[in-house]
MMTF fields as JSON, N, C-alpha, C and O atoms, coordinates in Angstrom:
{
  "mmtfVersion": "1.0.0",
  "mmtfProducer": "UNKNOWN",
  "numBonds": 511,
  "numAtoms": 512,
  "numGroups": 128,
  "numChains": 1,
  "numModels": 1,
  "chainsPerModel": [1],
  "groupsPerChain": [128],
  "chainIdList": ["A"],
  "bondAtomList": [4, 2, 8, 6, 12, 10, 16, 14, 20, 18, 24, 22, 28, 26, 32, 30, 36, 34, 40, 38, 44, 42, 48, 46, 52, 50, 56, 54, 60, 58, 64, 62, 68, 66, 72, 70, 76, 74, 80, 78, 84, 82, 88, 86, 92, 90, 96, 94, 100, 98, 104, 102, 108, 106, 112, 110, 116, 114, 120, 118, 124, 122, 128, 126, 132, 130, 136, 134, 140, 138, 144, 142, 148, 146, 152, 150, 156, 154, 160, 158, 164, 162, 168, 166, 172, 170, 176, 174, 180, 178, 184, 182, 188, 186, 192, 190, 196, 194, 200, 198, 204, 202, 208, 206, 212, 210, 216, 214, 220, 218, 224, 222, 228, 226, 232, 230, 236, 234, 240, 238, 244, 242, 248, 246, 252, 250, 256, 254, 260, 258, 264, 262, 268, 266, 272, 270, 276, 274, 280, 278, 284, 282, 288, 286, 292, 290, 296, 294, 300, 298, 304, 302, 308, 306, 312, 310, 316, 314, 320, 318, 324, 322, 328, 326, 332, 330, 336, 334, 340, 338, 344, 342, 348, 346, 352, 350, 356, 354, 360, 358, 364, 362, 368, 366, 372, 370, 376, 374, 380, 378, 384, 382, 388, 386, 392, 390, 396, 394, 400, 398, 404, 402, 408, 406, 412, 410, 416, 414, 420, 418, 424, 422, 428, 426, 432, 430, 436, 434, 440, 438, 444, 442, 448, 446, 452, 450, 456, 454, 460, 458, 464, 462, 468, 466, 472, 470, 476, 474, 480, 478, 484, 482, 488, 486, 492, 490, 496, 494, 500, 498, 504, 502, 508, 506],
  "bondOrderList": [1, 1, 1, 1, 1, 1, 1, 1, 1, 1, 1, 1, 1, 1, 1, 1, 1, 1, 1, 1, 1, 1, 1, 1, 1, 1, 1, 1, 1, 1, 1, 1, 1, 1, 1, 1, 1, 1, 1, 1, 1, 1, 1, 1, 1, 1, 1, 1, 1, 1, 1, 1, 1, 1, 1, 1, 1, 1, 1, 1, 1, 1, 1, 1, 1, 1, 1, 1, 1, 1, 1, 1, 1, 1, 1, 1, 1, 1, 1, 1, 1, 1, 1, 1, 1, 1, 1, 1, 1, 1, 1, 1, 1, 1, 1, 1, 1, 1, 1, 1, 1, 1, 1, 1, 1, 1, 1, 1, 1, 1, 1, 1, 1, 1, 1, 1, 1, 1, 1, 1, 1, 1, 1, 1, 1, 1, 1],
  "groupList": [{"groupName": "MET", "atomNameList": ["N", "CA", "C", "O"], "elementList": ["N", "C", "C", "O"], "formalChargeList": [0, 0, 0, 0], "bondAtomList": [1, 0, 2, 1, 3, 2], "bondOrderList": [1, 1, 2], "singleLetterCode": "M", "chemCompType": "L-PEPTIDE LINKING"}, {"groupName": "ASP", "atomNameList": ["N", "CA", "C", "O"], "elementList": ["N", "C", "C", "O"], "formalChargeList": [0, 0, 0, 0], "bondAtomList": [1, 0, 2, 1, 3, 2], "bondOrderList": [1, 1, 2], "singleLetterCode": "D", "chemCompType": "L-PEPTIDE LINKING"}, {"groupName": "HIS", "atomNameList": ["N", "CA", "C", "O"], "elementList": ["N", "C", "C", "O"], "formalChargeList": [0, 0, 0, 0], "bondAtomList": [1, 0, 2, 1, 3, 2], "bondOrderList": [1, 1, 2], "singleLetterCode": "H", "chemCompType": "L-PEPTIDE LINKING"}, {"groupName": "THR", "atomNameList": ["N", "CA", "C", "O"], "elementList": ["N", "C", "C", "O"], "formalChargeList": [0, 0, 0, 0], "bondAtomList": [1, 0, 2, 1, 3, 2], "bondOrderList": [1, 1, 2], "singleLetterCode": "T", "chemCompType": "L-PEPTIDE LINKING"}, {"groupName": "GLU", "atomNameList": ["N", "CA", "C", "O"], "elementList": ["N", "C", "C", "O"], "formalChargeList": [0, 0, 0, 0], "bondAtomList": [1, 0, 2, 1, 3, 2], "bondOrderList": [1, 1, 2], "singleLetterCode": "E", "chemCompType": "L-PEPTIDE LINKING"}, {"groupName": "LEU", "atomNameList": ["N", "CA", "C", "O"], "elementList": ["N", "C", "C", "O"], "formalChargeList": [0, 0, 0, 0], "bondAtomList": [1, 0, 2, 1, 3, 2], "bondOrderList": [1, 1, 2], "singleLetterCode": "L", "chemCompType": "L-PEPTIDE LINKING"}, {"groupName": "ARG", "atomNameList": ["N", "CA", "C", "O"], "elementList": ["N", "C", "C", "O"], "formalChargeList": [0, 0, 0, 0], "bondAtomList": [1, 0, 2, 1, 3, 2], "bondOrderList": [1, 1, 2], "singleLetterCode": "R", "chemCompType": "L-PEPTIDE LINKING"}, {"groupName": "SER", "atomNameList": ["N", "CA", "C", "O"], "elementList": ["N", "C", "C", "O"], "formalChargeList": [0, 0, 0, 0], "bondAtomList": [1, 0, 2, 1, 3, 2], "bondOrderList": [1, 1, 2], "singleLetterCode": "S", "chemCompType": "L-PEPTIDE LINKING"}, {"groupName": "PRO", "atomNameList": ["N", "CA", "C", "O"], "elementList": ["N", "C", "C", "O"], "formalChargeList": [0, 0, 0, 0], "bondAtomList": [1, 0, 2, 1, 3, 2], "bondOrderList": [1, 1, 2], "singleLetterCode": "P", "chemCompType": "L-PEPTIDE LINKING"}, {"groupName": "TRP", "atomNameList": ["N", "CA", "C", "O"], "elementList": ["N", "C", "C", "O"], "formalChargeList": [0, 0, 0, 0], "bondAtomList": [1, 0, 2, 1, 3, 2], "bondOrderList": [1, 1, 2], "singleLetterCode": "W", "chemCompType": "L-PEPTIDE LINKING"}, {"groupName": "VAL", "atomNameList": ["N", "CA", "C", "O"], "elementList": ["N", "C", "C", "O"], "formalChargeList": [0, 0, 0, 0], "bondAtomList": [1, 0, 2, 1, 3, 2], "bondOrderList": [1, 1, 2], "singleLetterCode": "V", "chemCompType": "L-PEPTIDE LINKING"}, {"groupName": "GLY", "atomNameList": ["N", "CA", "C", "O"], "elementList": ["N", "C", "C", "O"], "formalChargeList": [0, 0, 0, 0], "bondAtomList": [1, 0, 2, 1, 3, 2], "bondOrderList": [1, 1, 2], "singleLetterCode": "G", "chemCompType": "PEPTIDE LINKING"}, {"groupName": "ASN", "atomNameList": ["N", "CA", "C", "O"], "elementList": ["N", "C", "C", "O"], "formalChargeList": [0, 0, 0, 0], "bondAtomList": [1, 0, 2, 1, 3, 2], "bondOrderList": [1, 1, 2], "singleLetterCode": "N", "chemCompType": "L-PEPTIDE LINKING"}, {"groupName": "TYR", "atomNameList": ["N", "CA", "C", "O"], "elementList": ["N", "C", "C", "O"], "formalChargeList": [0, 0, 0, 0], "bondAtomList": [1, 0, 2, 1, 3, 2], "bondOrderList": [1, 1, 2], "singleLetterCode": "Y", "chemCompType": "L-PEPTIDE LINKING"}, {"groupName": "LYS", "atomNameList": ["N", "CA", "C", "O"], "elementList": ["N", "C", "C", "O"], "formalChargeList": [0, 0, 0, 0], "bondAtomList": [1, 0, 2, 1, 3, 2], "bondOrderList": [1, 1, 2], "singleLetterCode": "K", "chemCompType": "L-PEPTIDE LINKING"}, {"groupName": "ALA", "atomNameList": ["N", "CA", "C", "O"], "elementList": ["N", "C", "C", "O"], "formalChargeList": [0, 0, 0, 0], "bondAtomList": [1, 0, 2, 1, 3, 2], "bondOrderList": [1, 1, 2], "singleLetterCode": "A", "chemCompType": "L-PEPTIDE LINKING"}, {"groupName": "PHE", "atomNameList": ["N", "CA", "C", "O"], "elementList": ["N", "C", "C", "O"], "formalChargeList": [0, 0, 0, 0], "bondAtomList": [1, 0, 2, 1, 3, 2], "bondOrderList": [1, 1, 2], "singleLetterCode": "F", "chemCompType": "L-PEPTIDE LINKING"}, {"groupName": "ILE", "atomNameList": ["N", "CA", "C", "O"], "elementList": ["N", "C", "C", "O"], "formalChargeList": [0, 0, 0, 0], "bondAtomList": [1, 0, 2, 1, 3, 2], "bondOrderList": [1, 1, 2], "singleLetterCode": "I", "chemCompType": "L-PEPTIDE LINKING"}, {"groupName": "GLN", "atomNameList": ["N", "CA", "C", "O"], "elementList": ["N", "C", "C", "O"], "formalChargeList": [0, 0, 0, 0], "bondAtomList": [1, 0, 2, 1, 3, 2], "bondOrderList": [1, 1, 2], "singleLetterCode": "Q", "chemCompType": "L-PEPTIDE LINKING"}, {"groupName": "CYS", "atomNameList": ["N", "CA", "C", "O"], "elementList": ["N", "C", "C", "O"], "formalChargeList": [0, 0, 0, 0], "bondAtomList": [1, 0, 2, 1, 3, 2], "bondOrderList": [1, 1, 2], "singleLetterCode": "C", "chemCompType": "L-PEPTIDE LINKING"}],
  "groupTypeList": [0, 1, 2, 3, 4, 3, 5, 6, 5, 7, 7, 5, 8, 2, 3, 9, 10, 5, 1, 5, 1, 11, 3, 5, 10, 6, 2, 12, 11, 13, 14, 3, 11, 4, 1, 4, 9, 5, 8, 11, 15, 5, 4, 16, 5, 6, 7, 17, 8, 18, 18, 1, 19, 17, 17, 17, 5, 3, 15, 6, 16, 4, 15, 1, 15, 8, 15, 14, 3, 6, 15, 16, 5, 15, 6, 2, 11, 10, 6, 13, 1, 2, 5, 5, 16, 12, 0, 8, 18, 11, 4, 6, 17, 5, 10, 12, 1, 15, 14, 8, 7, 11, 5, 19, 19, 15, 13, 15, 5, 7, 8, 4, 6, 12, 15, 11, 8, 10, 7, 9, 12, 3, 4, 17, 1, 4, 7, 5],
  "groupIdList": [1, 2, 3, 4, 5, 6, 7, 8, 9, 10, 11, 12, 13, 14, 15, 16, 17, 18, 19, 20, 21, 22, 23, 24, 25, 26, 27, 28, 29, 30, 31, 32, 33, 34, 35, 36, 37, 38, 39, 40, 41, 42, 43, 44, 45, 46, 47, 48, 49, 50, 51, 52, 53, 54, 55, 56, 57, 58, 59, 60, 61, 62, 63, 64, 65, 66, 67, 68, 69, 70, 71, 72, 73, 74, 75, 76, 77, 78, 79, 80, 81, 82, 83, 84, 85, 86, 87, 88, 89, 90, 91, 92, 93, 94, 95, 96, 97, 98, 99, 100, 101, 102, 103, 104, 105, 106, 107, 108, 109, 110, 111, 112, 113, 114, 115, 116, 117, 118, 119, 120, 121, 122, 123, 124, 125, 126, 127, 128],
  "secStructList": [7, 7, 7, 7, 3, 3, 3, 3, 3, 7, 1, 1, 7, 7, 3, 3, 3, 3, 3, 7, 5, 6, 6, 6, 5, 7, 6, 6, 2, 2, 2, 2, 1, 7, 7, 7, 5, 7, 6, 6, 2, 2, 2, 2, 2, 2, 2, 1, 7, 6, 6, 1, 3, 3, 3, 3, 3, 7, 7, 1, 7, 6, 6, 6, 1, 2, 2, 2, 2, 2, 2, 2, 2, 2, 2, 6, 6, 7, 7, 7, 1, 3, 3, 3, 7, 1, 7, 7, 1, 1, 7, 7, 7, 7, 7, 7, 7, 7, 7, 6, 6, 7, 7, 7, 7, 7, 7, 7, 7, 7, 7, 7, 6, 6, 7, 7, 1, 6, 6, 3, 3, 3, 3, 3, 7, 6, 6, 7],
  "xCoordList": [20.931, 22.07, 23.212, 23.01, 24.397, 25.557, 26.32, 26.744, 26.494, 27.236, 28.545, 29.056, 29.088, 30.309, 31.487, 31.686, 32.253, 33.46, 34.655, 34.736, 35.575, 36.804, 37.963, 38.186, 38.696, 39.874, 41.097, 41.325, 41.878, 43.145, 44.195, 44.56, 44.679, 45.616, 46.985, 47.106, 48.004, 49.358, 49.505, 48.602, 50.642, 50.906, 51.524, 51.863, 51.672, 52.174, 51.12, 49.944, 51.511, 50.51, 49.627, 50.077, 48.379, 47.393, 46.889, 47.035, 46.3, 45.607, 44.144, 43.798, 43.287, 41.839, 41.245, 41.407, 40.562, 39.874, 38.391, 37.851, 37.74, 36.36, 35.447, 35.772, 34.321, 33.282, 32.569, 32.446, 32.106, 31.43, 29.923, 29.411, 29.22, 27.752, 27.246, 27.586, 26.445, 25.879, 26.746, 26.303, 27.999, 28.92, 29.233, 29.18, 29.559, 29.855, 28.724, 28.412, 28.112, 26.987, 25.782, 25.928, 24.584, 23.363, 23.467, 23.843, 23.135, 23.234, 22.375, 21.181, 23.004, 22.357, 21.77, 20.997, 22.11, 21.605, 21.999, 21.239, 23.18, 23.659, 22.795, 22.769, 22.088, 21.247, 19.932, 19.346, 19.476, 18.179, 18.295, 17.282, 19.49, 19.693, 21.137, 22.03, 21.363, 22.712, 23.139, 22.312, 24.448, 24.975, 24.638, 24.532, 24.471, 24.149, 24.982, 24.949, 25.73, 26.563, 25.704, 24.637, 26.169, 25.512, 25.971, 27.005, 25.219, 25.563, 26.991, 27.37, 27.757, 29.116, 30.17, 31.357, 29.783, 30.744, 31.753, 32.956, 31.281, 32.185, 33.14, 34.332, 32.613, 33.45, 34.489, 35.647, 34.055, 34.979, 36.11, 37.278, 35.784, 36.808, 37.783, 38.991, 37.26, 38.118, 38.983, 39.985, 38.618, 39.393, 40.569, 41.416, 40.625, 41.717, 42.998, 43.031, 44.045, 45.294, 45.869, 45.706, 46.533, 47.101, 48.09, 48.185, 48.826, 49.817, 49.188, 49.872, 47.9, 47.215, 46.797, 46.562, 46.712, 46.275, 44.786, 44.336, 44.026, 42.589, 42.301, 42.593, 41.724, 41.317, 39.802, 39.266, 39.121, 37.657, 37.287, 37.751, 36.434, 35.966, 34.497, 33.72, 34.128, 32.722, 32.428, 33.292, 31.213, 30.766, 30.245, 29.849, 30.241, 29.793, 30.615, 31.809, 29.949, 30.622, 31.546, 31.186, 32.732, 33.724, 33.302, 33.801, 32.393, 31.949, 31.141, 31.157, 30.418, 29.542, 29.612, 28.984, 30.336, 30.289, 31.505, 31.345, 32.695, 33.869, 33.809, 34.1, 33.444, 33.472, 32.539, 32.928, 31.326, 30.346, 30.785, 30.628, 31.333, 31.775, 32.96, 32.98, 33.938, 35.117, 34.718, 35.241, 33.802, 33.337, 32.643, 32.84, 31.836, 31.155, 32.172, 32.057, 33.163, 34.186, 34.99, 35.278, 35.348, 36.113, 35.301, 35.836, 34.022, 33.15, 33.113, 32.924, 33.295, 33.25, 34.641, 34.776, 35.667, 37.035, 37.524, 38.336, 37.032, 37.43, 38.755, 38.89, 39.706, 41.019, 40.972, 40.441, 41.529, 41.675, 42.892, 43.304, 43.458, 44.632, 44.259, 44.875, 43.249, 42.798, 41.281, 40.703, 40.645, 39.199, 39.013, 39.277, 38.557, 38.466, 37.013, 36.189, 36.707, 35.369, 35.296, 36.311, 34.082, 33.844, 34.18, 34.48, 34.14, 34.443, 33.283, 32.123, 33.577, 32.5, 31.598, 32.047, 30.349, 29.368, 29.401, 28.737, 30.157, 30.232, 31.163, 31.512, 31.551, 32.391, 33.716, 34.241, 34.224, 35.55, 36.414, 36.099, 37.476, 38.294, 39.657, 40.36, 40.029, 41.329, 42.194, 41.805, 43.369, 44.29, 45.606, 46.182, 46.078, 47.335, 47.956, 47.244, 49.281, 49.966, 49.889, 49.586, 50.164, 50.286, 51.772, 52.582, 52.127, 53.532, 54.01, 53.208, 55.296, 55.826, 55.571, 55.514, 55.418, 55.15, 53.747, 53.427, 52.908, 51.525, 50.55, 49.341, 51.075, 50.203, 49.326, 49.835, 48.015, 47.06, 47.069, 46.872, 47.291, 47.418, 46.21, 46.292, 45.09, 43.88, 42.653, 42.543, 41.751, 40.471, 39.366, 39.598, 38.184, 37.029, 35.839, 35.541, 35.164, 33.934, 32.848, 33.078, 31.68, 30.578, 29.332, 28.471, 29.238, 28.034, 26.824, 26.971, 25.653, 24.446, 24.381, 24.827, 23.825, 23.719, 23.04, 22.016, 23.627, 23.141, 23.161, 22.56, 23.846, 23.961, 25.085, 25.062, 26.066, 27.2, 28.204, 27.941, 29.36, 30.428, 30.339, 31.363, 29.149, 29.002, 29.425, 29.683, 29.501, 29.835, 31.299, 31.651, 32.156, 33.566, 34.364, 34.296, 35.119, 36.055, 37.439, 37.6, 38.434, 39.803, 40.549, 40.281, 41.477, 42.298, 43.73, 44.012, 44.632, 46.028, 46.698, 46.652, 47.317, 48.018, 49.512, 49.987, 50.245, 51.664, 52.479, 53.626, 51.903, 52.64, 52.615, 53.348, 51.788, 51.703, 52.777, 52.86],
  "yCoordList": [-2.046, -2.623, -2.769, -3.29, -2.317, -2.359, -3.657, -3.955, -4.428, -5.68, -5.583, -6.595, -4.383, -4.184, -4.835, -4.649, -5.592, -6.234, -5.448, -5.187, -5.072, -4.422, -5.357, -5.783, -5.666, -6.51, -5.609, -4.817, -5.725, -5.011, -5.874, -6.929, -5.434, -6.227, -5.564, -4.348, -6.373, -5.856, -5.273, -5.388, -4.653, -4.121, -5.181, -4.888, -6.398, -7.513, -7.909, -7.594, -8.591, -9.115, -10.157, -10.838, -10.27, -11.15, -12.201, -12.063, -13.242, -14.254, -14.213, -14.372, -13.999, -13.953, -15.25, -15.573, -15.997, -17.225, -16.913, -16.717, -16.868, -16.392, -17.435, -18.022, -17.656, -18.502, -17.69, -16.473, -18.324, -17.619, -17.497, -16.391, -18.621, -18.603, -18.278, -18.96, -17.248, -16.834, -15.834, -15.223, -15.659, -14.716, -13.557, -12.391, -13.889, -12.86, -12.708, -11.596, -13.823, -13.801, -14.492, -15.28, -14.187, -14.78, -16.296, -16.866, -16.943, -18.388, -19.085, -18.813, -19.987, -20.795, -19.975, -20.512, -18.701, -17.884, -18.434, -18.329, -19.023, -19.575, -20.743, -21.046, -21.404, -22.549, -22.121, -22.863, -20.926, -20.467, -19.346, -18.831, -18.976, -17.887, -17.463, -18.251, -16.232, -15.681, -15.372, -15.149, -15.363, -14.924, -13.455, -12.688, -13.082, -11.703, -11.338, -12.035, -10.239, -9.8, -9.419, -8.824, -9.761, -9.328, -7.903, -7.464, -7.182, -5.789, -5.658, -6.319, -4.81, -4.52, -5.526, -5.279, -6.654, -7.722, -7.311, -7.506, -6.754, -6.373, -5.273, -5.303, -4.321, -3.236, -3.79, -3.37, -4.736, -5.364, -6.063, -5.87, -6.876, -7.591, -6.625, -6.861, -5.554, -4.568, -3.791, -3.2, -3.78, -3.05, -3.858, -3.316, -5.141, -5.977, -5.581, -5.573, -5.253, -4.808, -5.844, -7.05, -5.357, -6.21, -7.241, -8.34, -6.911, -7.843, -8.971, -9.932, -8.868, -9.915, -11.058, -10.857, -12.239, -13.435, -13.657, -13.566, -13.948, -14.192, -15.625, -16.022, -16.389, -17.767, -17.817, -17.511, -18.201, -18.305, -19.779, -20.552, -20.153, -21.53, -21.623, -20.696, -22.75, -22.981, -24.475, -25.285, -24.827, -26.217, -26.535, -27.67, -25.552, -25.806, -26.944, -27.077, -27.759, -28.913, -28.494, -27.701, -29.045, -28.726, -29.236, -28.761, -30.194, -30.767, -29.788, -29.871, -28.84, -27.979, -26.487, -25.696, -26.074, -24.667, -23.802, -22.583, -24.334, -23.474, -22.41, -21.244, -22.778, -21.801, -20.624, -19.467, -20.916, -19.865, -19.001, -17.781, -19.638, -18.915, -18.014, -16.846, -18.547, -17.746, -16.592, -15.486, -16.839, -15.775, -14.664, -13.486, -15.025, -14.036, -13.172, -11.947, -13.803, -13.06, -12.161, -11.011, -12.677, -11.887, -10.697, -9.601, -10.914, -9.841, -8.664, -7.518, -8.955, -7.901, -7.484, -6.733, -7.968, -7.573, -8.023, -7.345, -9.167, -9.671, -10.419, -11.359, -9.991, -10.626, -11.714, -11.501, -12.867, -13.929, -14.754, -14.78, -15.422, -16.251, -17.715, -18.426, -18.157, -19.545, -19.575, -18.863, -20.404, -20.619, -22.128, -22.862, -22.581, -24.018, -24.477, -23.936, -25.473, -26.047, -27.342, -27.822, -27.912, -29.198, -29.168, -30.215, -28.015, -27.941, -28.547, -28.35, -29.273, -29.817, -28.696, -27.565, -29.016, -28.015, -27.745, -26.822, -28.528, -28.333, -27.192, -26.35, -27.18, -26.108, -26.017, -27.005, -24.805, -24.547, -24.131, -23.171, -24.844, -24.645, -24.115, -24.754, -22.951, -22.353, -22.496, -22.08, -23.087, -23.278, -22.622, -22.923, -21.725, -21.033, -20.669, -20.521, -20.523, -20.188, -18.688, -17.892, -18.318, -16.912, -16.581, -17.378, -15.421, -15.02, -14.689, -14.258, -14.879, -14.557, -13.098, -12.78, -12.221, -10.807, -10.588, -9.505, -11.627, -11.489, -11.296, -11.212, -11.224, -11.053, -12.285, -13.396, -12.096, -13.172, -13.444, -12.518, -14.674, -15.0, -15.736, -16.3, -15.742, -16.369, -15.666, -15.454, -15.315, -14.722, -15.484, -16.078, -15.466, -16.05, -15.125, -14.676, -14.846, -14.064, -14.922, -15.567, -14.937, -15.74, -14.866, -14.879, -14.107, -13.29, -14.174, -15.306, -13.668, -14.423, -14.626, -13.774, -15.753, -16.064, -14.924, -14.396, -14.561, -13.528, -12.114, -11.205, -11.915, -10.572, -9.785, -8.554, -10.484, -9.818, -9.36, -9.415, -8.908, -8.49, -7.02, -6.405, -6.456, -5.032, -4.657, -3.483, -5.611, -5.271, -5.557, -5.667, -5.679, -5.942, -4.683, -4.085, -4.277, -3.165, -3.688, -4.545, -3.173, -3.527, -2.259, -1.174, -2.426, -1.312, -1.829, -2.841, -1.141, -1.527, -0.895, 0.319, -1.746, -1.299, -1.52, -2.656, -0.448, -0.532, -1.113, -1.515, -1.161, -1.699, -3.218, -3.818, -3.848, -5.317, -5.938, -7.161],
  "zCoordList": [11.008, 11.682, 10.679, 9.582, 11.045, 10.173, 10.391, 11.508, 9.322, 9.404, 8.63, 8.15, 8.503, 7.743, 8.458, 9.658, 7.705, 8.217, 7.687, 6.487, 8.557, 8.129, 8.406, 9.539, 7.35, 7.479, 7.53, 6.616, 8.582, 8.687, 8.02, 8.538, 6.881, 6.096, 6.054, 6.198, 5.857, 5.698, 4.291, 3.463, 4.036, 2.7, 1.787, 0.641, 2.283, 1.473, 0.432, 0.61, -0.647, -1.587, -0.88, 0.042, -1.319, -0.685, -1.665, -2.879, -1.119, -1.912, -1.524, -0.354, -2.51, -2.303, -2.824, -4.001, -1.972, -2.359, -2.271, -1.183, -3.419, -3.498, -4.122, -5.154, -3.496, -4.083, -5.148, -5.011, -6.188, -7.277, -7.03, -6.861, -7.008, -6.935, -5.534, -4.566, -5.439, -4.159, -3.422, -2.45, -3.882, -3.256, -4.2, -3.806, -5.445, -6.454, -7.464, -7.891, -7.845, -8.781, -8.147, -7.212, -8.669, -8.14, -8.194, -9.218, -7.09, -6.972, -8.02, -8.147, -8.768, -9.811, -10.955, -11.749, -11.063, -12.171, -13.518, -14.481, -13.598, -14.86, -15.329, -16.522, -14.41, -14.775, -15.414, -16.203, -15.071, -15.566, -16.593, -17.067, -16.928, -17.891, -17.88, -18.192, -17.525, -17.503, -16.081, -15.197, -15.879, -14.593, -14.394, -15.351, -13.132, -12.768, -11.546, -10.533, -11.647, -10.528, -9.339, -9.496, -8.159, -6.923, -6.605, -7.107, -5.783, -5.477, -4.941, -3.973, -5.577, -5.14, -5.56, -5.349, -6.148, -6.456, -7.522, -7.345, -8.608, -9.691, -9.228, -9.534, -8.501, -7.977, -6.998, -6.999, -6.164, -5.222, -5.962, -5.624, -6.968, -7.726, -8.389, -8.399, -8.933, -9.605, -8.625, -9.027, -7.352, -6.353, -5.805, -5.096, -6.127, -5.636, -6.368, -7.599, -5.623, -6.259, -7.232, -7.044, -8.257, -9.298, -8.756, -9.303, -7.694, -7.174, -6.364, -6.012, -6.066, -5.305, -6.23, -7.421, -5.669, -6.396, -6.127, -4.985, -7.186, -7.064, -7.497, -8.626, -6.578, -6.858, -6.707, -5.642, -7.775, -7.746, -7.75, -8.588, -6.788, -6.651, -7.042, -6.811, -7.636, -7.953, -7.975, -8.313, -7.613, -7.696, -9.097, -9.365, -9.987, -11.359, -11.946, -11.676, -12.754, -13.341, -14.473, -15.342, -14.433, -15.46, -16.832, -17.852, -16.862, -18.133, -18.973, -20.202, -18.316, -19.112, -18.793, -19.497, -17.78, -17.362, -17.693, -17.752, -17.91, -18.028, -19.121, -18.852, -20.329, -21.434, -21.148, -21.309, -20.732, -20.457, -19.267, -19.29, -18.238, -17.038, -17.368, -16.98, -18.076, -18.451, -19.368, -19.234, -20.291, -21.194, -20.414, -20.711, -19.421, -18.583, -17.845, -17.837, -17.227, -16.485, -17.428, -17.095, -18.588, -19.57, -20.08, -20.243, -20.329, -20.837, -19.866, -20.273, -18.585, -17.565, -17.096, -16.13, -17.778, -17.458, -16.099, -15.47, -15.64, -14.322, -14.439, -15.223, -13.66, -13.593, -12.515, -11.425, -12.833, -11.84, -12.219, -13.379, -11.235, -11.478, -11.666, -12.459, -10.932, -11.024, -10.896, -10.074, -11.713, -11.658, -11.559, -12.512, -10.398, -10.121, -10.109, -9.372, -10.926, -11.032, -10.233, -9.728, -10.118, -9.441, -7.958, -7.385, -7.326, -5.902, -5.104, -5.464, -4.036, -3.21, -2.685, -2.499, -2.452, -2.023, -0.525, -0.051, 0.221, 1.665, 2.047, 1.219, 3.298, 3.827, 3.074, 2.56, 3.034, 2.481, 3.667, 4.37, 3.876, 5.057, 4.634, 3.852, 5.148, 4.862, 6.101, 7.192, 5.927, 7.044, 6.663, 5.617, 7.517, 7.267, 8.612, 9.605, 8.649, 9.888, 10.176, 9.288, 11.414, 11.8, 11.822, 12.295, 11.316, 11.286, 12.702, 13.53, 12.994, 14.321, 14.725, 15.913, 13.734, 14.023, 14.578, 15.068, 14.497, 14.941, 13.797, 14.013, 12.566, 11.401, 11.229, 11.082, 11.247, 10.995, 9.496, 8.709, 9.085, 7.662, 7.097, 6.006, 7.818, 7.289, 7.854, 9.062, 6.98, 7.365, 6.646, 5.594, 7.206, 6.537, 6.708, 7.814, 5.607, 5.623, 4.999, 3.975, 5.597, 5.073, 4.948, 5.827, 3.854, 3.682, 3.402, 2.94, 3.676, 3.343, 1.835, 1.067, 1.418, -0.009, -0.751, -0.316, -1.869, -2.783, -2.2, -2.774, -1.063, -0.494, -1.161, -1.164, -1.723, -2.34, -1.299, -0.097, -1.774, -0.866, -0.457, -0.161, -0.435, -0.156, 1.252, 1.519, 2.15, 3.533, 3.866, 5.04, 2.85, 3.093, 2.863, 1.789, 3.862, 3.722, 4.046, 4.915, 3.349, 3.691, 4.071, 3.555, 4.972, 5.454, 5.487, 6.128, 4.804, 4.823, 6.034, 6.232, 6.833, 8.03, 7.805, 7.842, 7.575, 7.277, 8.433, 8.238, 9.621, 10.776, 10.832, 11.619, 10.013, 10.038, 9.155, 9.051]
}
């Protein structure tokens, strides 16, 4: 069964808000050893256009995780604009308006934990 999600996006710059553990890297892998990329995660991050903003969220504690987390991302050449620690473990709610043109300005994808972003496709629609 194919669970591929295709997002029809405008050609405008985008903001990507991404969870780290369980979405991009193996959940809690950093607690038992080293972080490990989930299938397709590194390729997905590298495919995000330079003009887009990348915000990575994590519930990791700022008291002990930032240096190791930043070093891991740097070692793999991952570009990001903001890396936020101490995020609550509950739902993450994105609220944004819709443009008068009909452009939807908020999407949410919830892949299964540790599945990685392999089922995400983006398509630029110049008409949006």
